[in-house]
C-alpha angles and dihedrals in degrees: 000000000000133000128183131190138171125230127199096226091238131127109302096025091109091054089044090053091050089051092050089050092050091049090047091055093043088054090047090054096047100042100040100028093240122160102230103196125214089249092056091043092049097044094046091052088046094052093043089050096049094043093047093045090054093048093048091045100047104025131062120226134011128359120212119204127194125189121194137178124214132175092276109015152032113239121211119191123180122189125194134166096243110121093205116096115222125231129202108243123220113270115274119175090193095057116101111217125343096095097109099102088038092057092044090052093048095051099039130083089213139013133186137179116200127184111227129199084265119020124334140281119223115195127190128183123213118199115238091209126060102268118234092202114359091146096041125215093309095053089224100123125233125325112263111234122208120202120211116242110284 
């Protein structure tokens, strides 16, 4: 199951993206009889919110969001027109702001950043089941992969 939608990047688009994510998860639960836990719902909305916030903040123009459901995860992909690839910064409790990608990395089982012909696509995977060791022994979350231009 997949859905996609475009956002204008204006005020309110982040809330709209969260509402689309909640509706997608409701539909997945109803149509496929899946139990979408509060944890999955909350993490999906958090990831959507953080990725769309970054896209609206750092890239001009529209933002495209795609939500997908696989056997074991919800996939959240956000495209924007900005050419710069983001990087998660080291944790710094004294820093105000700039924690979005760090948060997404911490709560996702997979995160990739791909350069597109125009802009970039960031994809995060949120496990449908309670992870036994999503963050591994180090507690640092998954590795962030960056694909070369293709």
